[in-house]
C-alpha positions in Angstrom: 0.7 -14.9 -24.8 4.4 -15.5 -24.6 7.1 -14.1 -26.9 10.0 -16.1 -28.3 13.4 -14.8 -27.3 13.9 -13.5 -30.9 10.7 -11.4 -30.5 11.8 -9.6 -27.4 12.7 -6.0 -27.9 15.9 -5.9 -25.9 17.0 -2.5 -24.8 13.6 -0.9 -25.6 13.4 0.6 -22.2 17.2 1.1 -21.5 17.5 4.1 -19.2 20.6 5.4 -20.9 22.7 4.8 -24.0 25.3 2.8 -22.0 22.5 0.3 -21.0 23.0 0.8 -17.3 20.2 -0.6 -15.1 17.4 1.6 -14.1 17.8 3.4 -10.8 15.2 1.2 -9.2 17.0 -2.0 -10.3 20.3 -0.6 -9.1 18.8 0.2 -5.7 17.5 -3.3 -5.4 20.9 -4.8 -6.4 22.7 -2.6 -3.9 20.4 -3.8 -1.1 20.9 -7.4 -2.1 24.7 -6.8 -2.1 24.4 -5.3 1.4 22.5 -8.3 2.7 24.6 -10.9 1.0 28.1 -9.3 1.1 29.9 -12.6 1.2 28.1 -13.9 -1.9 29.8 -13.8 -5.3 28.6 -11.2 -7.8 26.9 -13.8 -10.0 24.7 -14.9 -7.0 23.9 -11.3 -6.0 22.8 -10.7 -9.6 20.7 -13.9 -9.7 19.0 -13.1 -6.4 18.3 -9.5 -7.3 16.8 -10.5 -10.6 14.7 -13.2 -9.0 13.2 -10.6 -6.6 12.7 -8.1 -9.5 11.0 -10.8 -11.6 8.7 -11.8 -8.8 7.4 -8.3 -8.2 7.2 -7.3 -11.8 5.5 -10.6 -12.7 2.8 -10.0 -10.2 2.4 -6.4 -11.3 2.2 -7.4 -14.9 -0.4 -10.0 -14.1 -2.6 -7.4 -12.4 -2.1 -4.7 -15.1 -2.8 -7.1 -17.9 -6.1 -7.9 -16.4 -5.3 -11.4 -15.1 -5.4 -10.3 -11.5 -9.0 -8.9 -11.4 -10.2 -12.1 -13.2 -8.6 -14.2 -10.4 -9.6 -12.4 -7.2 -10.5 -9.0 -5.8 -7.7 -6.5 -5.5 -7.4 -6.7 -1.6 -6.9 -10.4 -1.8 -4.5 -10.1 -4.7 -2.4 -7.5 -2.8 -2.3 -9.7 0.3 -1.3 -12.7 -1.8 1.4 -10.7 -3.6 2.8 -9.4 -0.3 2.8 -12.9 1.2 4.6 -14.3 -1.9 7.3 -11.6 -1.9 7.8 -12.0 1.9 8.2 -15.8 1.5 10.8 -15.2 -1.2 12.7 -12.7 0.8 12.6 -14.9 3.9 14.0 -17.8 1.8 16.7 -15.8 0.2 17.7 -13.8 3.3 17.0 -15.8 6.5 16.4 -13.6 9.5 15.3 -10.6 7.5 12.4 -8.5 8.8 
């Protein structure tokens, strides 16, 4: 179910030869930077990747078939929205 670090195919989906982040990830990082402009770059990166991982983890769970086995799609979507909202609220107090 899980891969060891050595088994990961790093760069398999790199969007360009320079290894720049995908436009979607860059958009997310830019929004995090706007919301947390006083934060150091390392914190901005950590927060952005935390949000990215949350959303993609939930999507991967659903796509891999784990979601339908757990609950109906409307319930899964509501749970996913609530989880992401809680994470955003915790990372960016006062956001709406």
